[in-house]
Every structure is written in structure tokens, then in C-alpha cells.
N, CA, C, O and the ligand as a Tripos MOL2 file, in Angstrom:
@<TRIPOS>MOLECULE
protein
  237   235    60     0     0
PROTEIN
NO_CHARGES

@<TRIPOS>ATOM
      1 N         -21.2410   28.2240   50.8720 N.3       1 MET1
      2 CA        -20.1420   28.8020   51.0260 C.3       1 MET1
      3 C         -19.0020   27.6300   50.8080 C.2       1 MET1
      4 O         -19.0810   26.4880   51.2620 O.2       1 MET1
      5 N         -17.9130   28.1710   50.0050 N.am      2 VAL2
      6 CA        -16.7730   27.1820   49.4300 C.3       2 VAL2
      7 C         -15.6450   27.7940   50.1170 C.2       2 VAL2
      8 O         -15.5770   28.9970   50.3680 O.2       2 VAL2
      9 N         -14.7100   26.8740   50.4320 N.am      3 PHE3
     10 CA        -13.4880   27.2970   50.9480 C.3       3 PHE3
     11 C         -12.2880   26.2670   50.4750 C.2       3 PHE3
     12 O         -12.5110   25.1570   49.9920 O.2       3 PHE3
     13 N         -11.0250   26.8070   50.6890 N.am      4 ALA4
     14 CA         -9.9650   26.0530   50.1650 C.3       4 ALA4
     15 C          -9.3920   25.1610   51.0750 C.2       4 ALA4
     16 O          -9.2680   25.4700   52.2600 O.2       4 ALA4
     17 N          -8.9840   23.9390   50.5720 N.am      5 VAL5
     18 CA         -8.2630   23.3210   51.4610 C.3       5 VAL5
     19 C          -6.7960   22.8110   50.8060 C.2       5 VAL5
     20 O          -6.8050   22.8230   49.5750 O.2       5 VAL5
     21 N          -5.7490   22.4410   51.3230 N.am      6 GLN6
     22 CA         -4.6840   22.1680   50.7600 C.3       6 GLN6
     23 C          -4.1220   20.6370   51.0350 C.2       6 GLN6
     24 O          -4.0080   20.1050   52.1390 O.2       6 GLN6
     25 N          -3.8230   20.1080   49.8370 N.am      7 CYS7
     26 CA         -3.2320   18.9270   50.0770 C.3       7 CYS7
     27 C          -2.1060   18.5410   51.0360 C.2       7 CYS7
     28 O          -1.0280   19.1350   51.0290 O.2       7 CYS7
     29 N          -2.4050   17.4660   51.9140 N.am      8 PRO8
     30 CA         -0.9890   17.4820   52.8490 C.3       8 PRO8
     31 C           0.1450   16.7140   52.1500 C.2       8 PRO8
     32 O           1.2250   16.5690   52.7240 O.2       8 PRO8
     33 N          -0.0450   16.2980   51.1120 N.am      9 ASN9
     34 CA          1.0990   15.8930   50.3940 C.3       9 ASN9
     35 C           2.2540   16.6920   50.0540 C.2       9 ASN9
     36 O           2.0620   17.6060   49.2520 O.2       9 ASN9
     37 N           3.5540   16.5000   50.5680 N.am     10 ALA10
     38 CA          4.3800   17.6180   50.5690 C.3      10 ALA10
     39 C           4.9320   17.6670   49.0920 C.2      10 ALA10
     40 O           5.6510   18.5930   48.7190 O.2      10 ALA10
     41 N           4.5850   16.6960   48.3280 N.am     11 SER11
     42 CA          4.9110   16.7990   46.9330 C.3      11 SER11
     43 C           3.9600   17.1560   46.0290 C.2      11 SER11
     44 O           4.1500   16.9440   44.8310 O.2      11 SER11
     45 N           2.7000   17.8030   46.5340 N.am     12 CYS12
     46 CA          1.5040   17.9390   45.7730 C.3      12 CYS12
     47 C           1.2440   19.4540   46.3310 C.2      12 CYS12
     48 O           1.5680   20.4060   45.6210 O.2      12 CYS12
     49 N           0.6990   19.6430   47.5170 N.am     13 LYS13
     50 CA          0.2180   20.8070   48.1060 C.3      13 LYS13
     51 C          -0.8750   21.5520   47.1840 C.2      13 LYS13
     52 O          -0.8890   22.7700   47.0100 O.2      13 LYS13
     53 N          -1.7230   20.7040   46.6600 N.am     14 LYS14
     54 CA         -2.5860   21.2570   45.6450 C.3      14 LYS14
     55 C          -3.6570   21.9250   46.4120 C.2      14 LYS14
     56 O          -4.1250   21.3220   47.3790 O.2      14 LYS14
     57 N          -4.1380   23.1910   46.0750 N.am     15 TYR15
     58 CA         -5.3640   23.5700   46.9410 C.3      15 TYR15
     59 C          -6.5330   23.0940   46.0840 C.2      15 TYR15
     60 O          -6.3880   22.8990   44.8770 O.2      15 TYR15
     61 N          -7.6470   22.9170   46.6910 N.am     16 GLN16
     62 CA         -8.8130   22.7000   46.0130 C.3      16 GLN16
     63 C         -10.1920   23.3410   46.7450 C.2      16 GLN16
     64 O         -10.1650   23.7560   47.9040 O.2      16 GLN16
     65 N         -11.0600   23.3550   46.1400 N.am     17 LEU17
     66 CA        -12.2180   23.9820   46.7920 C.3      17 LEU17
     67 C         -13.1500   22.7750   47.3010 C.2      17 LEU17
     68 O         -13.2320   21.7030   46.7020 O.2      17 LEU17
     69 N         -13.7810   23.0610   48.3810 N.am     18 VAL18
     70 CA        -14.5160   22.1330   49.1810 C.3      18 VAL18
     71 C         -15.9210   23.0190   49.6970 C.2      18 VAL18
     72 O         -15.8610   24.2240   49.9410 O.2      18 VAL18
     73 N         -16.8480   22.4230   49.7860 N.am     19 GLU19
     74 CA        -18.0680   23.1520   50.3030 C.3      19 GLU19
     75 C         -18.4520   23.1320   51.7440 C.2      19 GLU19
     76 O         -18.1190   22.1470   52.4020 O.2      19 GLU19
     77 N         -19.0160   23.9610   52.2300 N.am     20 GLU20
     78 CA        -19.1330   24.0590   53.6790 C.3      20 GLU20
     79 C         -19.6990   22.7130   54.2970 C.2      20 GLU20
     80 O         -19.3910   22.3770   55.4410 O.2      20 GLU20
     81 N         -20.5490   21.9490   53.4880 N.am     21 HIS21
     82 CA        -21.2860   20.8830   54.0610 C.3      21 HIS21
     83 C         -20.3290   19.8010   54.0750 C.2      21 HIS21
     84 O         -20.6410   18.7640   54.6600 O.2      21 HIS21
     85 N         -19.0510   19.9200   53.4310 N.am     22 ASP22
     86 CA        -17.8010   18.9560   53.4850 C.3      22 ASP22
     87 C         -17.0400   18.9730   54.8330 C.2      22 ASP22
     88 O         -16.2520   18.0950   55.1850 O.2      22 ASP22
     89 N         -17.3990   20.1780   55.6130 N.am     23 ARG23
     90 CA        -16.5610   20.2640   56.7090 C.3      23 ARG23
     91 C         -16.6600   19.1030   57.7060 C.2      23 ARG23
     92 O         -17.7310   18.5800   58.0160 O.2      23 ARG23
     93 N         -15.3100   18.6960   58.2450 N.am     24 GLY24
     94 CA        -15.4150   17.3180   58.8200 C.3      24 GLY24
     95 C         -15.4550   15.9730   58.1070 C.2      24 GLY24
     96 O         -15.5560   14.8970   58.6950 O.2      24 GLY24
     97 N         -15.3640   16.1320   56.7470 N.am     25 LYS25
     98 CA        -15.3970   14.9200   56.0200 C.3      25 LYS25
     99 C         -14.0420   14.8180   55.4360 C.2      25 LYS25
    100 O         -13.2640   15.7700   55.4920 O.2      25 LYS25
    101 N         -13.7550   13.7730   54.9160 N.am     26 VAL26
    102 CA        -12.3480   13.4250   54.2800 C.3      26 VAL26
    103 C         -12.6190   13.5760   52.6910 C.2      26 VAL26
    104 O         -13.5710   12.9770   52.1890 O.2      26 VAL26
    105 N         -11.7140   14.4350   51.8670 N.am     27 VAL27
    106 CA        -12.1300   14.3750   50.3050 C.3      27 VAL27
    107 C         -10.6760   13.9520   49.8900 C.2      27 VAL27
    108 O          -9.7160   14.1220   50.6410 O.2      27 VAL27
    109 N         -10.5850   13.4150   48.7000 N.am     28 ASN28
    110 CA         -9.2640   12.9050   47.9880 C.3      28 ASN28
    111 C          -8.7990   14.0370   47.2640 C.2      28 ASN28
    112 O          -9.5860   14.8310   46.7480 O.2      28 ASN28
    113 N          -7.4850   14.1640   47.1930 N.am     29 CYS29
    114 CA         -6.9200   15.0420   46.3490 C.3      29 CYS29
    115 C          -7.2540   14.6110   44.8930 C.2      29 CYS29
    116 O          -7.3310   13.4360   44.5350 O.2      29 CYS29
    117 N          -7.4690   15.8380   43.9890 N.am     30 LEU30
    118 CA         -7.8670   15.3440   42.7640 C.3      30 LEU30
    119 C          -6.5240   15.0020   42.1480 C.2      30 LEU30
    120 O          -6.6240   14.2160   41.2060 O.2      30 LEU30
    121 N          -5.3960   15.3620   42.4160 N.am     31 LEU31
    122 CA         -4.0570   15.0560   41.7700 C.3      31 LEU31
    123 C          -3.5630   13.6510   42.3390 C.2      31 LEU31
    124 O          -3.4860   12.6760   41.5910 O.2      31 LEU31
    125 N          -3.2420   13.5880   43.6530 N.am     32 CYS32
    126 CA         -2.4650   12.3950   44.1520 C.3      32 CYS32
    127 C          -3.4290   11.5810   44.9070 C.2      32 CYS32
    128 O          -3.0810   10.4960   45.3730 O.2      32 CYS32
    129 N          -4.6110   12.0360   45.0530 N.am     33 LYS33
    130 CA         -5.7090   11.1130   45.9000 C.3      33 LYS33
    131 C          -5.4220   10.9030   47.2480 C.2      33 LYS33
    132 O          -6.0540   10.0760   47.9050 O.2      33 LYS33
    133 N          -4.4880   11.6070   47.7340 N.am     34 THR34
    134 CA         -4.3030   11.5870   49.1090 C.3      34 THR34
    135 C          -5.5300   12.2420   49.9300 C.2      34 THR34
    136 O          -6.0370   13.2900   49.5300 O.2      34 THR34
    137 N          -5.8960   11.7210   50.8550 N.am     35 PRO35
    138 CA         -7.1970   12.1160   51.7670 C.3      35 PRO35
    139 C          -6.9270   13.3970   52.4420 C.2      35 PRO35
    140 O          -5.8370   13.5850   52.9820 O.2      35 PRO35
    141 N          -7.7600   14.1960   52.4430 N.am     36 ILE36
    142 CA         -7.6130   15.4860   52.9180 C.3      36 ILE36
    143 C          -8.7130   15.6430   53.8080 C.2      36 ILE36
    144 O          -9.8390   15.4880   53.3360 O.2      36 ILE36
    145 N          -8.5540   15.9870   55.2830 N.am     37 ARG37
    146 CA         -9.3890   15.9960   56.0790 C.3      37 ARG37
    147 C          -9.9780   17.6570   56.0530 C.2      37 ARG37
    148 O          -9.2250   18.6310   56.0500 O.2      37 ARG37
    149 N         -11.0820   17.7100   56.0400 N.am     38 VAL38
    150 CA        -11.7910   19.1660   55.7200 C.3      38 VAL38
    151 C         -12.2500   19.9930   57.1130 C.2      38 VAL38
    152 O         -13.0470   19.6590   57.9900 O.2      38 VAL38
    153 N         -11.5840   20.9730   56.9950 N.am     39 GLY39
    154 CA        -12.0230   21.7330   58.5280 C.3      39 GLY39
    155 C         -11.1690   20.9750   59.6290 C.2      39 GLY39
    156 O         -10.5500   19.9380   59.3880 O.2      39 GLY39
    157 N         -11.2040   21.6140   60.8860 N.am     40 GLY40
    158 CA        -10.7040   21.0860   62.0200 C.3      40 GLY40
    159 C          -8.9560   21.1660   62.1610 C.2      40 GLY40
    160 O          -8.3090   20.7720   63.1320 O.2      40 GLY40
    161 N          -8.4710   21.7230   61.0390 N.am     41 GLY41
    162 CA         -7.1120   21.8430   61.0440 C.3      41 GLY41
    163 C          -6.5240   20.4900   60.3130 C.2      41 GLY41
    164 O          -7.1390   19.4420   60.1180 O.2      41 GLY41
    165 N          -5.1920   20.7950   59.9690 N.am     42 ALA42
    166 CA         -4.5500   19.5310   59.1200 C.3      42 ALA42
    167 C          -4.0000   18.5390   60.0890 C.2      42 ALA42
    168 O          -3.3810   18.8060   61.1190 O.2      42 ALA42
    169 N          -4.3290   17.2700   59.5900 N.am     43 PRO43
    170 CA         -3.9610   16.0930   60.4270 C.3      43 PRO43
    171 C          -2.3910   16.3230   60.8580 C.2      43 PRO43
    172 O          -2.1320   16.1470   62.0490 O.2      43 PRO43
    173 N          -1.4780   16.6500   60.0980 N.am     44 SER44
    174 CA         -0.1230   16.7200   60.6470 C.3      44 SER44
    175 C          -0.1670   18.2560   61.3240 C.2      44 SER44
    176 O          -0.4960   19.2880   60.7390 O.2      44 SER44
    177 N           0.2810   18.1080   62.7980 N.am     45 ALA45
    178 CA          0.5290   19.3540   63.6170 C.3      45 ALA45
    179 C           1.7590   19.9700   63.3230 C.2      45 ALA45
    180 O           2.2700   20.6850   64.1840 O.2      45 ALA45
    181 N           2.2440   19.8220   62.3680 N.am     46 SER46
    182 CA          3.8200   20.4300   62.0420 C.3      46 SER46
    183 C           3.6350   22.0580   62.2340 C.2      46 SER46
    184 O           4.5110   22.6390   62.8750 O.2      46 SER46
    185 N           2.6590   22.7270   61.7670 N.am     47 LYS47
    186 CA          2.4780   24.2720   61.6370 C.3      47 LYS47
    187 C           1.4290   24.5620   62.6950 C.2      47 LYS47
    188 O           0.4730   23.8250   62.9360 O.2      47 LYS47
    189 N           1.7080   25.7300   63.3160 N.am     48 PRO48
    190 CA          0.9980   26.2950   64.2200 C.3      48 PRO48
    191 C          -0.4480   26.6820   63.6710 C.2      48 PRO48
    192 O          -0.5320   26.7950   62.4480 O.2      48 PRO48
    193 N          -1.4700   26.8760   64.3500 N.am     49 GLN49
    194 CA         -2.8260   27.2860   63.9020 C.3      49 GLN49
    195 C          -2.7610   28.3500   62.9360 C.2      49 GLN49
    196 O          -2.8580   29.4950   63.3750 O.2      49 GLN49
    197 N          -2.6160   28.1800   61.7040 N.am     50 GLN50
    198 CA         -2.9820   29.1310   60.6750 C.3      50 GLN50
    199 C          -3.6110   28.6260   59.3690 C.2      50 GLN50
    200 O          -3.1550   27.7310   58.6570 O.2      50 GLN50
    201 N          -4.6350   29.2790   59.1810 N.am     51 PRO51
    202 CA         -5.2240   28.6140   57.7800 C.3      51 PRO51
    203 C          -4.4610   29.0600   56.7470 C.2      51 PRO51
    204 O          -3.8440   30.1250   56.7380 O.2      51 PRO51
    205 N          -4.5040   28.1280   55.7450 N.am     52 PRO52
    206 CA         -3.6460   28.3130   54.3560 C.3      52 PRO52
    207 C          -4.3320   29.6150   53.6480 C.2      52 PRO52
    208 O          -5.5430   29.8340   53.6650 O.2      52 PRO52
    209 N          -3.5130   30.3030   53.1280 N.am     53 ALA53
    210 CA         -3.9410   31.2130   52.1500 C.3      53 ALA53
    211 C          -5.1980   30.8360   51.4180 C.2      53 ALA53
    212 O          -5.2110   29.8990   50.6190 O.2      53 ALA53
    213 N          -6.2780   31.5830   51.6970 N.am     54 ALA54
    214 CA         -7.6490   31.3020   50.9720 C.3      54 ALA54
    215 C          -7.7460   31.1430   49.3330 C.2      54 ALA54
    216 O          -8.5820   30.4440   48.7600 O.2      54 ALA54
    217 N          -6.9030   31.7930   48.8050 N.am     55 LYS55
    218 CA         -6.9380   31.7360   47.3480 C.3      55 LYS55
    219 C          -6.2710   30.6750   46.7120 C.2      55 LYS55
    220 O          -5.0820   30.3630   46.7760 O.2      55 LYS55
    221 N          -7.1870   30.1710   46.0970 N.am     56 PRO56
    222 CA         -6.6630   28.7610   45.0480 C.3      56 PRO56
    223 C          -5.8660   29.3690   43.9940 C.2      56 PRO56
    224 O          -6.1750   30.3940   43.3860 O.2      56 PRO56
    225 N          -4.8030   28.6600   43.8170 N.am     57 ARG57
    226 CA         -4.0020   29.0080   42.3800 C.3      57 ARG57
    227 C          -4.7030   28.8740   41.2790 C.2      57 ARG57
    228 O          -5.4320   27.9150   41.0290 O.2      57 ARG57
    229 N          -4.4810   29.9750   40.4680 N.am     58 GLN58
    230 CA         -5.0410   30.2030   39.1740 C.3      58 GLN58
    231 C          -4.0760   29.3010   38.2660 C.2      58 GLN58
    232 O          -2.8500   29.3300   38.3770 O.2      58 GLN58
    233 N          -4.7240   28.5520   37.4190 N.am     59 PRO59
    234 CA         -4.0380   27.5270   36.3280 C.3      59 PRO59
    235 C          -3.3860   28.3950   35.6360 C.2      59 PRO59
    236 O          -2.7050   28.0340   34.6760 O.2      59 PRO59
    237 ZN         -2.3070   16.2090   46.3330 Zn       60 ZN60
@<TRIPOS>BOND
     1     1     2 1
     2     2     3 1
     3     3     4 2
     4     3     5 am
     5     5     6 1
     6     6     7 1
     7     7     8 2
     8     7     9 am
     9     9    10 1
    10    10    11 1
    11    11    12 2
    12    11    13 am
    13    13    14 1
    14    14    15 1
    15    15    16 2
    16    15    17 am
    17    17    18 1
    18    18    19 1
    19    19    20 2
    20    19    21 am
    21    21    22 1
    22    22    23 1
    23    23    24 2
    24    23    25 am
    25    25    26 1
    26    26    27 1
    27    27    28 2
    28    27    29 am
    29    29    30 1
    30    30    31 1
    31    31    32 2
    32    31    33 am
    33    33    34 1
    34    34    35 1
    35    35    36 2
    36    35    37 am
    37    37    38 1
    38    38    39 1
    39    39    40 2
    40    39    41 am
    41    41    42 1
    42    42    43 1
    43    43    44 2
    44    43    45 am
    45    45    46 1
    46    46    47 1
    47    47    48 2
    48    47    49 am
    49    49    50 1
    50    50    51 1
    51    51    52 2
    52    51    53 am
    53    53    54 1
    54    54    55 1
    55    55    56 2
    56    55    57 am
    57    57    58 1
    58    58    59 1
    59    59    60 2
    60    59    61 am
    61    61    62 1
    62    62    63 1
    63    63    64 2
    64    63    65 am
    65    65    66 1
    66    66    67 1
    67    67    68 2
    68    67    69 am
    69    69    70 1
    70    70    71 1
    71    71    72 2
    72    71    73 am
    73    73    74 1
    74    74    75 1
    75    75    76 2
    76    75    77 am
    77    77    78 1
    78    78    79 1
    79    79    80 2
    80    79    81 am
    81    81    82 1
    82    82    83 1
    83    83    84 2
    84    83    85 am
    85    85    86 1
    86    86    87 1
    87    87    88 2
    88    87    89 am
    89    89    90 1
    90    90    91 1
    91    91    92 2
    92    91    93 am
    93    93    94 1
    94    94    95 1
    95    95    96 2
    96    95    97 am
    97    97    98 1
    98    98    99 1
    99    99   100 2
   100    99   101 am
   101   101   102 1
   102   102   103 1
   103   103   104 2
   104   103   105 am
   105   105   106 1
   106   106   107 1
   107   107   108 2
   108   107   109 am
   109   109   110 1
   110   110   111 1
   111   111   112 2
   112   111   113 am
   113   113   114 1
   114   114   115 1
   115   115   116 2
   116   115   117 am
   117   117   118 1
   118   118   119 1
   119   119   120 2
   120   119   121 am
   121   121   122 1
   122   122   123 1
   123   123   124 2
   124   123   125 am
   125   125   126 1
   126   126   127 1
   127   127   128 2
   128   127   129 am
   129   129   130 1
   130   130   131 1
   131   131   132 2
   132   131   133 am
   133   133   134 1
   134   134   135 1
   135   135   136 2
   136   135   137 am
   137   137   138 1
   138   138   139 1
   139   139   140 2
   140   139   141 am
   141   141   142 1
   142   142   143 1
   143   143   144 2
   144   143   145 am
   145   145   146 1
   146   146   147 1
   147   147   148 2
   148   147   149 am
   149   149   150 1
   150   150   151 1
   151   151   152 2
   152   151   153 am
   153   153   154 1
   154   154   155 1
   155   155   156 2
   156   155   157 am
   157   157   158 1
   158   158   159 1
   159   159   160 2
   160   159   161 am
   161   161   162 1
   162   162   163 1
   163   163   164 2
   164   163   165 am
   165   165   166 1
   166   166   167 1
   167   167   168 2
   168   167   169 am
   169   169   170 1
   170   170   171 1
   171   171   172 2
   172   171   173 am
   173   173   174 1
   174   174   175 1
   175   175   176 2
   176   175   177 am
   177   177   178 1
   178   178   179 1
   179   179   180 2
   180   179   181 am
   181   181   182 1
   182   182   183 1
   183   183   184 2
   184   183   185 am
   185   185   186 1
   186   186   187 1
   187   187   188 2
   188   187   189 am
   189   189   190 1
   190   190   191 1
   191   191   192 2
   192   191   193 am
   193   193   194 1
   194   194   195 1
   195   195   196 2
   196   195   197 am
   197   197   198 1
   198   198   199 1
   199   199   200 2
   200   199   201 am
   201   201   202 1
   202   202   203 1
   203   203   204 2
   204   203   205 am
   205   205   206 1
   206   206   207 1
   207   207   208 2
   208   207   209 am
   209   209   210 1
   210   210   211 1
   211   211   212 2
   212   211   213 am
   213   213   214 1
   214   214   215 1
   215   215   216 2
   216   215   217 am
   217   217   218 1
   218   218   219 1
   219   219   220 2
   220   219   221 am
   221   221   222 1
   222   222   223 1
   223   223   224 2
   224   223   225 am
   225   225   226 1
   226   226   227 1
   227   227   228 2
   228   227   229 am
   229   229   230 1
   230   230   231 1
   231   231   232 2
   232   231   233 am
   233   233   234 1
   234   234   235 1
   235   235   236 2
@<TRIPOS>SUBSTRUCTURE
     1 MET1         2 RESIDUE 1 A MET
     2 VAL2         6 RESIDUE 1 A VAL
     3 PHE3        10 RESIDUE 1 A PHE
     4 ALA4        14 RESIDUE 1 A ALA
     5 VAL5        18 RESIDUE 1 A VAL
     6 GLN6        22 RESIDUE 1 A GLN
     7 CYS7        26 RESIDUE 1 A CYS
     8 PRO8        30 RESIDUE 1 A PRO
     9 ASN9        34 RESIDUE 1 A ASN
    10 ALA10       38 RESIDUE 1 A ALA
    11 SER11       42 RESIDUE 1 A SER
    12 CYS12       46 RESIDUE 1 A CYS
    13 LYS13       50 RESIDUE 1 A LYS
    14 LYS14       54 RESIDUE 1 A LYS
    15 TYR15       58 RESIDUE 1 A TYR
    16 GLN16       62 RESIDUE 1 A GLN
    17 LEU17       66 RESIDUE 1 A LEU
    18 VAL18       70 RESIDUE 1 A VAL
    19 GLU19       74 RESIDUE 1 A GLU
    20 GLU20       78 RESIDUE 1 A GLU
    21 HIS21       82 RESIDUE 1 A HIS
    22 ASP22       86 RESIDUE 1 A ASP
    23 ARG23       90 RESIDUE 1 A ARG
    24 GLY24       94 RESIDUE 1 A GLY
    25 LYS25       98 RESIDUE 1 A LYS
    26 VAL26      102 RESIDUE 1 A VAL
    27 VAL27      106 RESIDUE 1 A VAL
    28 ASN28      110 RESIDUE 1 A ASN
    29 CYS29      114 RESIDUE 1 A CYS
    30 LEU30      118 RESIDUE 1 A LEU
    31 LEU31      122 RESIDUE 1 A LEU
    32 CYS32      126 RESIDUE 1 A CYS
    33 LYS33      130 RESIDUE 1 A LYS
    34 THR34      134 RESIDUE 1 A THR
    35 PRO35      138 RESIDUE 1 A PRO
    36 ILE36      142 RESIDUE 1 A ILE
    37 ARG37      146 RESIDUE 1 A ARG
    38 VAL38      150 RESIDUE 1 A VAL
    39 GLY39      154 RESIDUE 1 A GLY
    40 GLY40      158 RESIDUE 1 A GLY
    41 GLY41      162 RESIDUE 1 A GLY
    42 ALA42      166 RESIDUE 1 A ALA
    43 PRO43      170 RESIDUE 1 A PRO
    44 SER44      174 RESIDUE 1 A SER
    45 ALA45      178 RESIDUE 1 A ALA
    46 SER46      182 RESIDUE 1 A SER
    47 LYS47      186 RESIDUE 1 A LYS
    48 PRO48      190 RESIDUE 1 A PRO
    49 GLN49      194 RESIDUE 1 A GLN
    50 GLN50      198 RESIDUE 1 A GLN
    51 PRO51      202 RESIDUE 1 A PRO
    52 PRO52      206 RESIDUE 1 A PRO
    53 ALA53      210 RESIDUE 1 A ALA
    54 ALA54      214 RESIDUE 1 A ALA
    55 LYS55      218 RESIDUE 1 A LYS
    56 PRO56      222 RESIDUE 1 A PRO
    57 ARG57      226 RESIDUE 1 A ARG
    58 GLN58      230 RESIDUE 1 A GLN
    59 PRO59      234 RESIDUE 1 A PRO
    60 ZN60       237 GROUP 0 **** ****
């Protein structure tokens, strides 16, 4: 199963797909290389608990 995570970089916000086994790991954004924590919520708790829209943007 794959799911989408969103880059926490405010000037990037790119969605990318990660695999279920990457949950709990940190992946780097493909664009800006910002570390993205997979699962467990975003590192910045500025938003209430609400997952991002699961659909990655079509190019
Ligand atoms: Zn990014």
C-alpha cells in the first residue's frame, strides 16, 4: 500500500508517494530535499489532526 505525504516546506508542499513500510521513517523531498517524516503526523503541529488530501497532484 502506498500513500501520499506532503513536504512540510512552505515553499514546496509537494506530495509524494511513500510505501507502507516507510511509515515511521524519514524520507527526503524529491524537490527540495527537506526531510519528511512519514506517518505519525507532521512535525509541525500548526494544523489540527487532519491528513492531507490523499490524491497526489497530476503533473
Ligand atoms: Zn519539498
